[in-house]
N, C-alpha and C positions, 0 to 999 in steps of 0.2 A: 643477276642474283649471284651472290658470293657462294663459294663452296660451303662455307659454314651455314649460311642461311638455307641453302638447298638441303643440307643434312638435317637441319632443324625441321624444315617443312616435311621431309620424308618421315622423320620420327614422329611428328605430330599426326600425319596421315595414318601411320601404322597404329598409333595409340587410339585414334578415333575409330579406326576400323575394328580394333580389338574390343573397344567399348561397345560398339554396335553389335558385334558378335555375342557379347556377354548378355545383352538384353534378350530375354526369351521371346521368340516369335509368337504372335497370337495363335491360340489354339484354333484348329479348323472345326467349324461346326456352327450351329444356329441356336443352340439352347443356352440360355443364361441360367445360372443357379438362382432360383427364386428365393431360396432361403438366405442368400447373402446379397442384398440389393446394392450395397456400396462397394462395387468391384472396380471402379475406375475403367480405364481404357487399355490396360496392358494385355488383355486377353485372358487374364486369370479369371476362372469361373465360366468360361465358354466351352461347351462340350458338344460332341456329336449326338448325344442322347440327353434326356432330361436328368442331369445329375442333381437330384433333389430327394427329399424325403417324401414319398408318396403318401397321400391321405387314404383313409378307408374309402372315401367317396371316389377318389381317383381310380382305385383298383376296382371298385364295384362298377363304375362306368364301363371299364374295359370288359369285364366278364359278362356284364349284362348285354353288351354288344355281341359278344361271342355266342351267348345263349340264344339271342334272337336269330342270329344267322343259322345256327345249328337247328333250331326249331323249324325254321322255314326250309332248310336243306334236307330234312329227314321226314319225308311223308310216310304215313302209315296207311297205305291203301294198296290194293291189288289191281294190276292192269293186265290186259291181254297184249302181249308184246307183238302180236301179229297185226293188231289194229290200233294200238295205243290207247284204247278206250278202257275206262275203269270197269272192273268186274264187281258187281254187288250181289250176284246170285251165287252162293257157295254150296248149293246142293249137289252139283256135279262138277268135278274138277275139269278144267280146261288144260290141254297139253301145253299151251303157250302162255299160261298164266304165270305171273311173277310179281313179287313185291316191287313197287316203284323204287328205283335205285337211288333216287335223291340227286342232289347237285353233283354234277360231274361223274355220276355213277359211283360215288364214294360213300354214300350214306344209306346203304341197305340195312335191313333189320338184323342180320346175323353175321357179325364179323368181329374180329378182336378190337379194331378201333372203336366200333360201336359199344363194345363192352366197357372200354375205358371211358367213353363219353357218358354212358348211363351211370356208372359209378361216380364219375366226377360231378354230374348233376346232383346226385344225392349229397355229396360232400358240400357242394356250394349251397344247397338248401339248408343244411345243418348249420353252416357258418353264417349265412346272411339272413336266414329266417324267411327268405323269399320263396313262396310256394310254387312259383313258376318253374323253378329248377326241378323240383321233385315231380311236378306235373309232366315234364318231358319224359322222365323215366317211367312214370305210371302209364302214360300213353303208349310208350314203346313196349313195355312188358305186357300190357293188355293186348296189344296187337299180336305179340308172339303167342300168348295163350289162346287168342281167338282164331288165329289163322294157321298155326302149326298143324292141327288136325286136317285141314284142307290140303296142305302141301304134303302131308303124309299120304293121303289118299291119291294125290297126283303122282307121287313116287311109286305107288303100287300099280297104278294103271299105266303109267308111262315111266318105266324103270329108270332110275338114276344110276349112271355108271360110277363105280368107285374110281378114285383117282380123277383125272380130267379136271374140268373147270365148270363150276356151277353157273358161270356166266355165259357158257357156250350155247350153241344152238341145239335145237331138238330135245331129246330126252334127258340130256345132261342138265338142262335148265331147271333149277329148283332153288328158290330163295332161301330155303331152310335146310339145304343139303348138309351143312355142318352139324345141324342138330339131329338130322335123321340118320345120316351115314357118317357118324363122327369118326374121323380118321387121323386127327392130329391135335396137338396142343393149340394150334391156331383156331381150330374149330370149337374148342371147349373151354380153355382156361380163363380168358378175360371175360367172356360172356357168362361163364359159370360163376365167377366171383361177383359180377354185377347182379346176377339173379339172387344170389345169397344175400347180398347187401340190401337189395330191394325187399326181400322177404323179411329180413330182420328189422327193416325200417317200417314195415307194414305198408309198402307202396306197391300197388298193383295186385294181380291175382296170385294165388298160391301155386307156384310151379314146382313144388317139391319133387314129384316123380321125375321131371326133366332134370332138375338139379342132381338128384341121386344118380341118374344114368350117366350124366357128364362126369360126375365125380368118380364113378366106377371106371370109366374109360381112363381118366388120368391116373388113378391109383393102381389099376390092375391090368390095363391093356396097352397103354402107350409104351413104345419101345424104350428100353433103358440100357445103360452100360452095366457091366457086372457089379459095380459098386453102388448101383441104385440111381445114378444120375439120369434124368430124362434126356433122351437123345433122338436123333433123326436118321433116316436112311438117305438123306441128301445134304449137300451135293455129292458126298462120298457115301459108301455103304454104311459107315458108322461115323456120324458127325455130331459134334456138340455145339450148340448155338447159345450165345449169351442172351439172345432175345427170349429164350425159353425159361429164364428165371421168372419173367413176368407172366408167361403163358401157363405157369404151373403153380408157383409158390403162393401168390395171393389167394388163389382159389382153394388150395389145400388148407391154408391158414383159416380162411373163412368157413370151411367145412367143420373145423374144430369149434369155431364159435357157434355154428348152427347145431351141431350134434353133441358137443361135449366130448367127442372122441379124440384123445390126444394123438392117435396114430397119424392123423392127417398132418398136423403141424410138425410132428417129429419127422415125417417124410419130407416136408418142405425144408426143414432145417438141414437135413442130411444132404439134400440136393445143393443147397447153397454152399456147403463146405466142400463136398467132393468135386463139384463142378469147378469151383474156384481153384482147386489144385492144378487144373489144366488151363483155365482161362484167365486167371488173375496174374498179371506181371507185377511182382512185388517191388521191382526196381522202379518201374514206371508208375506204379500204383493205379493202373488202368486195366480194364478188361479187353482182351482181344475179342474180335467178333465171333470167332469160332475156332474149332480144333477138329482135325481129322485123324482118326485112329490109324489110317494107313500111311500117314505122313505127319507124325507128331511135331516135326520141326518146320512146319509151314510158316512162312513169314507172317508177322503179326500186323493186323490192321485194327486200329483203335477207333472204330466207327462210333460217332457220337450217340446215336439213338440206342445202339446196343448197350452202351454204358448207362444210358438213362433207364432202360428197361431193368437192368440189374439193380441200380440204386433204388428205384421205386419199389421193386419187389422186396428188397431187404427191409426197407422201411415198413412196408405192410406186414412183413413177417414179424418184426419186432413189436408191432402193435398188438400182436396176439400171443407171441411166445412168452410163457411165464417167466417172471423175474428170476426164479430159481432154476430155470432150465439149464442143464449142464452145457449146452452148446451156445447159450446166449452171450457169454463173454467173448467167445471167438467170433461170433457173427457180428457183434457190435464193433469189435476191433477191425474187422474187415470193412465195415461201413465207414468207419472213421478214416482208415487208410485210403479208401477209395475217394472220399470227399477231399481229403488232403491232396491227393494227386490231381483231381479235376480242377479244384478252385484256381490255382495259378495259371491255368491254361485259358482262362477267360479273356476274351478279346477286348480291345480298347472301347468297343461299343457295348460291352456288357454281356455279349452272347458267347456261345462256344461254337467251335468249328465242326463241320461235318466229319472230318477226320481230326480228332482232338489234338493230336500232336503235329498237325500240318497247318500252320498259320496262313498258308496260301490257299487252303480250301475254304469254301464259303461258310459264312456264319449261318447256323442252322437253328430253327426255332423249336422243333419238337424236343430235341435233347436239352436245349436251354430250359424249356418249361419243366421238363422232368427233373433237372438238377435244382431248379428253384423250389419246386414242391418238396423234393426230398430233403434238401438242406434246411429249408424253413421249418419243415415238420420236425427234423432232428433237433433244431434249436428249441422249438416249442416244447418238445418232450424231454429236453435236458440231456440229449445224447451227444451233442457237440456244443462248443462254446459260442455264444452270441458275439463275444468280443472278436473272434477270428472270422466268423462267417456271416454276421449280420449285414455288414456293408457289402459283402460279395453278393448276397441274395438281393439286397436292395438295388444294386447296380444292374443285376441281371434282369430283375423285373422291369426296371425303367427301360432297358434296352428292348426287352420283349414287347413292351407296350407300344413301341414305335412300329412294330411289325403287324399290328392288328389294324386292318383298314376300316373304312367307314361302314362297310357291310358287316364287319365282324369276322371276316376271314383272317386266318393266321397265315401270313405270307412267309416265304422262304422255308417251307417245310419240305424236307426230302421225301420223295415218293417211296413206295415199297422197294425194299432192297434185300437181295439175297446175300448169303455168306459167300463172298467172292475171294479170288486169289490174286488180285492185282490192283495197284493203285489207280490205274486209269479208270476202272469201273467206278470206284468210290468217288474219285474226284469229279466225275462227270454225271453222277446221278442227278436227274433234273429235280426241280422244285415245282410245286403246283399250288396255286391259291385255292383250288378245289379239294386239296387233300384233307382227309378226315383224320390224319395221323397226328396232327398238332393241336387240334381243338380240345380234346379231352384233357391232355396234360396242361394246356394253358388254363383251363378252368380250375384244375387242381392247384396250379401254381398261384393263381389269384386268390383262391380260397385260403390257402395256407399263408399267403402274404397278409391277408386281413387278420388272421389269428396272430401273426407275428407283431403287427402294428398295435394290436390290442392286448398283447401279452402283459399281464400285470407284474410279471417278475423281471421285466426288462425295461430299462430307461434308455431312450434314444437321445443322445446329445449331439447338437450341432456345434462343433468347435473347429477353428482353423479351416473353415470352408470344407470340412468333410464331416463324417458321421461316425459316432462311436456307440455301439450297443453295449450297455453296461448292466450286468446282473445286479438286481436290487438285493 
C-alpha cells in the first residue's frame, strides 16, 4: 500500500469512527413510549421508566393496589402479647394487651404514619368516589374510639412510663400511649389532623374531646423557641426539625376549619416563617433537616423526606389560610422557591434521592411521593405553573409507579430517621418494603395525579415525543 493510500485509509477510518461516535447510543431501559409508536430502532423513546402520559385508570390501579395492601396490613384488633391470642373481653384490662401491630410491626393504630394514611384515604375517597378508601379510615377511627378507654384503664392499672418506648416490655407497653400521655408532636400532630378531617367528612365516631386535648398540647404545651417555632429537646437541648412542619402545621390549620378560630392557623403560619429563617437555605432553595441552638453552624444535610414533610405542610396550610392573610404572599413565595429548588434534582428515573443534593445516594420513594402530591396540588390550585411543573410531576409519578410491587407495598422507602450530624448515617439508612412511611404519601400523590389529569383548565399535549401542560 502506498503512503498516499495508507494516509487515505487512516483518514477514512477516523471519519467513520467520528461518525459512529456521533450516533447516539441506545438508551438503557425496557420501556418504550406508548404514545409514540413509530420510534424506529435508534433507541429514541426507550426509557428506564414508563415515559408516557398516565391515564386515570393507570393511576387508579396503582393506588387501589396500595389501598388493598394497607387494608390487609392494618388490623384493628387487640391481642395478648404473652400468648398471641386475640382479646375479645374488654371488661378488665390485661397487662400484656396491645393492638395488633400490623405488617412488619409498622401499622399500629396510633402513629404519625397512620395519621398520614388515614388522611390520605379520605383524600382518595373524595377524588375517586370509591367508598373503600373512606371505609379504611372509618374502621380505624372507630377502633380508636372503641378501644382507647380500655387502654386508658390499662395505663391506670399498669402505669405507662413517660419517655421510653411504647413498644417495649412490661408496663411501658400501651398501644395508645401517644394519645394517653401525649409528649411530642409525633404523638399528636398527624393523628390530630386526620381525626379532624374524618370528623369534618362525617367518617367514624365523633372524637372531639380527644381532638381538643391533642390540639391543646400542640398549641400550649409543646416546647417552643422564643419566637414561637415548635422545637424539640433532642438530639440537642434545643433543636429545630424540618419534620415538625408536618407534625404541627396541618393540624393547626385543620383546627381553624373545625372551630373557626383563626388563632390556630395564624400560629401555623408563624411557625412556617420563623422556622424557615433557620432551616431554609435560600441559595440551595432546600430545607436542612435540622438546626441546633448550641451549634447554629452545624453542617447542612438536605434529607429528602424532611423536605417532603415541609412541602406537604405548606400546601395544607395554604388550603386553609385566607386569601387576604398578611403572611400568605410570603408563604406562597417560600413554597414556590422550594419547588423550584427541588424540581431540577429529580433523577433520570423520575425520583428524588434520599439526600437531595447527593446523586449517589439512593432514590427514595416517600419523599418522591410527597413532592408529587405537593407539586400536583399546587398546579391544580394555580399556585405554580403547569408549563414548568406538569411534566416533572408526570415523570415522577411514572417513576414512583415502578416502585409499587404486586402486593401494593411501596419499595425503597427510607425507614425512620433521626436528625443526625454526618453523611454516613444518612447515606446508609436502610429501606424496608414493610415501611408505613411511604404508603400514605403515595396515596396522596396518586389522588392528586388523578385531579391533574382531569383538570379542565389544563390541556396536555404530546409533541416531539415529550409532554406539554398548557393552561387553557
